[in-house]
C-alpha angles and dihedrals in degrees: 000000000000117000121254130208117269121192128180119184138174126196088266106041151001103254101182135010112164144111114274139173099219142012125195114191137180103247119194088253097040140302120313132190129217129201129178113292094027117162112260119261143147124229138181112234131222131204113289154089116320113200129190132176143189115192107321095332115100133188133189137202133188107230134187114212128295134121139298125211111196124193133165092263105023142037120198122191118192110188139167092236136002123184130188115220093254091054094058121099100213093193091055091046090051091052091050090051092051092050092049092047091050091051092048094047092054094240092128124077096227126096107250137213098227096202092050093048091048091050090050090051092050092050092049094048091048091051091050091050093049097042115102117257107248 
């Protein structure tokens, strides 16, 4: 199959703009994959691992929500944040995970917003999964 254009942008920067063979994104209702010639659609995105590939080479980003616009020749991802593995501070992500887990377990004295704490945990775990193993 012929490659199609993939673009991923945040409010601050264009993260990716290149031809690819496949994109796998975290939709709000679960992951979805896109190949060239896909039927057009729009989707809300969740927090998760965004993968894209050309040939046998594969890349991954940690993204935080947003929207995907899929067409037969182009996929555009607009997201709040997108981080390449080398941009992730794994120590900081581990600390964020520990704080979120403590909030969710009730081991802190503060009243918590469960949805916000769960979202923080999901973001931290995604960043840890995407971060390069050092």
